[in-house]
Each structure stands twice: as structure tokens, then as C-alpha cells.
C-alpha positions in Angstrom: 88.8 -147.0 104.1 90.4 -148.3 107.3 94.0 -148.4 108.3 95.9 -151.7 107.9 98.9 -153.2 109.6 99.0 -150.7 112.4 99.0 -147.8 110.0 97.4 -144.5 111.2 93.7 -144.3 110.4 93.6 -140.5 110.5 96.3 -139.6 108.0 95.4 -136.8 105.6 97.6 -136.7 102.5 98.7 -133.1 101.7 101.0 -131.4 99.3 104.1 -129.7 100.9 105.2 -126.6 99.1 108.9 -127.4 99.3 111.8 -125.4 97.8 115.4 -126.4 97.1 118.5 -124.4 96.3 120.5 -126.2 93.6 123.1 -123.5 93.2 125.8 -125.3 95.2 125.0 -128.9 94.2 127.7 -130.5 92.1 127.0 -132.4 88.9 128.3 -135.6 90.4 126.5 -135.3 93.7 127.7 -138.7 94.8 131.4 -137.8 94.8 133.7 -139.7 92.4 130.9 -141.9 91.2 129.2 -140.6 88.0 127.7 -144.1 87.3 125.7 -144.2 90.6 124.9 -140.5 90.3 123.4 -140.8 86.9 121.6 -144.1 87.7 119.6 -142.0 90.2 119.5 -139.0 87.9 117.4 -140.9 85.4 114.6 -140.3 88.0 114.8 -136.6 87.4 114.3 -137.0 83.7 111.3 -139.4 83.9 109.4 -138.1 86.9 108.1 -134.7 85.7 106.4 -136.2 82.7 105.4 -139.4 84.5 103.9 -137.7 87.5 102.1 -135.1 85.5 100.6 -138.1 83.6 99.6 -139.6 87.0 97.8 -136.4 87.8 95.8 -136.3 84.6 94.7 -139.9 84.8 93.7 -139.7 88.4 91.7 -136.5 87.8 89.8 -138.4 85.2 89.1 -141.1 87.7 87.9 -138.9 90.6 84.2 -138.8 89.4 84.0 -142.6 89.4 85.1 -143.0 93.0 82.3 -144.2 95.3 84.3 -144.2 98.6 84.7 -140.8 100.4 87.9 -141.7 102.1 89.5 -143.1 98.9 88.4 -139.9 97.1 90.1 -137.8 99.7 93.3 -139.9 99.4 93.3 -139.6 95.6 93.0 -135.8 95.8 95.9 -135.7 98.3 97.9 -138.0 96.0 97.2 -135.6 93.1 98.5 -132.6 95.1 101.6 -134.4 96.2 102.5 -135.7 92.7 102.1 -132.2 91.2 104.7 -130.8 93.6 107.0 -133.8 92.9 106.9 -133.1 89.2 107.7 -129.4 89.6 110.6 -130.2 92.1 112.3 -132.5 89.7 111.8 -130.1 86.8 114.0 -127.6 88.8 116.8 -130.2 89.0 116.7 -130.6 85.2 117.3 -126.8 84.8 120.3 -127.1 87.1 121.7 -129.9 85.0 121.4 -127.8 81.9 123.2 -124.9 83.6 126.1 -127.3 84.4 126.5 -128.3 80.8 124.5 -131.5 80.9 121.8 -131.0 78.3 119.0 -133.4 79.3 116.4 -131.8 77.1 116.5 -134.2 74.2 115.8 -137.2 76.4 113.1 -135.3 78.4 111.3 -134.6 75.2 111.2 -138.3 74.5 109.8 -138.9 78.0 107.2 -136.3 77.4 106.2 -137.9 74.1 105.9 -141.3 75.7 103.6 -140.3 78.6 101.6 -137.7 76.7 101.1 -139.5 73.3 101.5 -143.2 73.9 99.8 -143.2 77.3 97.7 -140.1 77.1 94.1 -139.4 76.3 93.2 -141.1 73.0 89.8 -139.5 72.6 87.9 -142.6 73.4 84.2 -142.5 74.5 81.9 -144.8 76.3 83.1 -148.2 77.3 86.4 -147.8 75.4 87.2 -144.7 77.5 86.6 -146.6 80.7 88.7 -149.6 79.6 91.6 -147.3 78.7 91.3 -145.4 82.0 91.4 -148.7 84.0 94.4 -149.9 81.9 96.3 -146.8 82.8 95.4 -146.9 86.5 96.6 -150.5 86.6 100.0 -149.3 85.2 100.2 -146.5 87.7 99.5 -148.9 90.5 102.4 -151.1 89.3 104.7 -148.0 88.9 103.7 -146.8 92.4 104.7 -150.1 93.8 108.2 -149.3 92.6 108.2 -145.7 93.8 107.1 -146.9 97.3 109.9 -149.5 97.3 112.4 -146.9 96.1 111.1 -144.4 98.7 111.7 -147.0 101.5 115.1 -147.7 100.1 116.3 -144.1 99.9 115.1 -143.4 103.5 117.4 -146.2 104.7 120.3 -145.8 102.2 123.0 -145.0 104.8 125.7 -145.7 102.2 124.8 -142.5 100.4 125.5 -140.5 103.5 128.8 -142.4 104.0 129.8 -141.7 100.4 129.3 -138.0 101.0 126.3 -137.5 98.8 125.2 -133.9 98.6 122.7 -133.1 101.4 120.4 -131.0 99.3 119.9 -133.8 96.7 119.5 -136.3 99.5 116.8 -134.1 101.1 114.9 -134.0 97.7 115.1 -137.7 97.3 114.2 -138.5 100.9 111.4 -136.0 101.0 110.0 -137.4 97.8 110.6 -141.0 98.9 108.9 -140.3 102.2 105.8 -139.0 100.5 105.8 -142.0 98.2 105.8 -144.3 101.2 103.1 -142.1 102.8 100.8 -142.5 99.8 101.9 -145.9 98.6 98.5 -147.5 99.1 96.5 -145.0 97.0 97.0 -146.2 93.4 96.6 -149.8 94.3 93.4 -149.1 96.2 92.0 -147.0 93.3 92.8 -149.9 90.9 91.1 -152.4 93.3 88.1 -150.0 93.6 87.6 -149.6 89.9 88.7 -152.9 88.5 90.7 -155.2 90.8 91.2 -158.2 88.5 94.3 -160.2 89.3 95.2 -161.0 85.6 95.1 -157.2 84.8 97.4 -156.5 87.8 99.9 -159.2 86.6 99.8 -157.9 83.0 100.3 -154.3 84.2 103.4 -155.3 86.2 104.9 -157.2 83.2 104.3 -154.1 81.0 105.7 -151.8 83.7 108.9 -153.8 84.1 109.5 -153.8 80.4 108.8 -150.0 80.1 110.9 -149.0 83.1 113.8 -151.2 82.3 114.0 -149.8 78.8 113.6 -146.2 79.8 116.1 -146.5 82.7 118.7 -148.2 80.5 118.3 -145.6 77.7 118.3 -142.7 80.2 121.5 -143.8 81.9 123.3 -144.4 78.7 122.2 -140.9 77.5 123.4 -139.2 80.7 126.8 -141.0 80.7 127.3 -139.9 77.0 126.1 -136.3 77.6 128.0 -135.7 80.8 130.5 -132.9 80.1 133.0 -134.4 82.5 132.7 -138.1 81.7 132.1 -137.5 77.9 131.2 -141.1 77.3 134.6 -142.5 78.6 132.6 -144.6 81.1 129.7 -146.5 79.6 127.9 -147.4 82.9 127.4 -151.0 81.7 125.9 -153.9 83.7 129.2 -154.5 85.6 129.2 -150.9 86.9 125.5 -151.0 87.7 125.9 -154.2 89.7 128.8 -152.6 91.5 126.7 -149.6 92.7 123.9 -151.9 93.9 126.3 -154.1 95.9 127.8 -150.9 97.4 124.4 -149.7 98.5 124.5 -146.5 96.4 121.6 -147.6 94.2 118.9 -150.2 94.7 120.1 -153.7 93.9 118.5 -155.9 91.2 117.9 -158.6 93.9 115.9 -156.1 96.0 113.8 -155.0 93.1 113.1 -158.6 92.0 112.0 -159.6 95.5 109.6 -156.7 95.5 108.1 -157.8 92.2 107.5 -161.3 93.7 105.7 -159.7 96.6 103.5 -157.6 94.2 102.4 -160.7 92.4 101.0 -162.4 95.5 97.2 -162.4 95.4 97.1 -161.0 98.9 99.5 -158.2 98.1 99.1 -155.0 100.1 101.4 -151.9 99.5 101.2 -151.3 103.3 103.6 -154.2 103.7 106.2 -152.0 101.9 108.0 -149.5 104.0 106.7 -147.7 107.1 104.4 -144.7 107.3 105.8 -143.9 110.8 109.4 -143.7 109.4 108.2 -141.6 106.4 106.4 -139.1 108.7 109.4 -139.0 111.0 111.6 -138.0 108.0 109.1 -135.4 106.9 109.2 -134.0 110.4 112.9 -133.4 110.1 113.4 -132.7 106.4 114.8 -129.2 105.9 112.7 -128.6 102.8 109.5 -129.9 104.3 110.0 -128.0 107.6 110.7 -124.8 105.6 107.5 -125.3 103.7 105.6 -125.5 107.0 107.1 -122.2 108.1 
């Protein structure tokens, strides 16, 4: 595999053993804005189950990879995703300690990824088809994680709003690693399948899946929040407001990224900057503490 678009050709993906101290992080870590806070908090409820699922699927794919560089990238991806899942799990424990019981929704997310998208016991050709189908879904999801990673690295409005520095470091460390490995899932899909109609179908399925999970997750958090207690619904009007304010990704930005993904000549390396991601990882308090 060779670097594209000026990307470094000697980058080795590696897991960073980060640690975060959540003891001082408030429940509404974007001050006075529970709607925006919980729109992003949905990530914490979905990512542990989702990224553990990524790891299981990619481990199944490793023996099928015929390119040494791609195999190395996939193994690095697996290591990074495992740490991501554990890091977001710790945030969920902190929410529970603050009186926000996320466990019922997390159990639903676990069921979705483990049962509906998990290993179905297929053999032979059906096993390979089901593996390729899941890899196509992961490639589509990873397009969004790369786009969101680029967004959070540049989301200066979160700083201006006084967002908690520890939470911002988690999100930006994770976002930087998503940008760093944004090419891996797409390249694995192209290596094992690569058909354009499959890629389009996977994006349509992913949009439907993520929109449903995000809406349900946000509604759940707003209702379960011990401070808000359901008094604010977090409806479409509020969600649009947070996007316009730069506190969450805007629908227009996400839609534009989907149009780019559907181009036949799509490359994830057009999304975000590895140089910027590595620069953040070189300054992230958690990532630097892991090095020490």
C-alpha cells in the first residue's frame, strides 16, 4: 500500500494506552447545554459495543488479507479500536455515578451489535458473504467516524463554550486516531470485495441504522438525565440549533460527506488531515501521558 494525497508512507498505526480521570467532569460538560452535551454523549453509549464488534469482524478478516501493508494497518486498527471501546466504557461508569443510568440503552446497543450483526454460525460461501457485508458496513461507519474526528479536531466553538477539557481530550484523541486510520476499513473492503453497488447499499443501511440509534439514544439521555428530567425533549429544533452554533456536527456537513462517499472515485484520504491528527496526538495530555 502506498501513501496518497501527500499522506505519510511510513505511518505505523499503534494503540495508545491512554487514561482519563473523570472524577471532576460535570454531567453537562458543555455548560448550560444538555441538548448538545447529550447529542455527543450518544457516542459513549454506542462506541463500546460498536468498536468491539469492529474488532471481532476484522480479526475474522485478517487471514484473508493478501497485502502485507494492509494486514499491518488492520492489526493497528484493531489495537486502536479496542482501546477506544474501553475508554468510552469508563465514561459510562462515570455517568452512572452521577445518577444518569445509561445501562438499559447500552444493553440494547450490545444486543444490536452482538446478535443482529454478530457471527451467525455460517460456513463456506455464506460465511464469506456475511463477512464482506459487515466489512462494507464498517467501511461506511468509519467514513462517518473519520468525518466526525476531523470535525471535533476543528470544533473551536466547543472551546469557546467552555466544554470540559478532559472530555474534549478524549473526543479529540479518539477523533485524531479515527482520522489517522480512516483509510483502513475502506481499503479492506476494496481488497476483499470492492463492488460499488455493495458500497452504496452499505451506506444506505448505515444512515438508517445510525439515524435511528442516535435519535433513540438522545431521547433516552434527555429523559434519564437527573437534572433535566425530560423537561427538554431535544427535538429537531434544538438539534438544528446546536449544529448552527458549532457545538455538534451540522446536518448539512454530514449530508455533504455522504455525497462525497458515493462518488466512484471516493478516497477516505480526502477527509481530514493525518498531519493535523498527528499534531494533536503529539499534544494531547492523555496520549502524551501514555507515552511516558
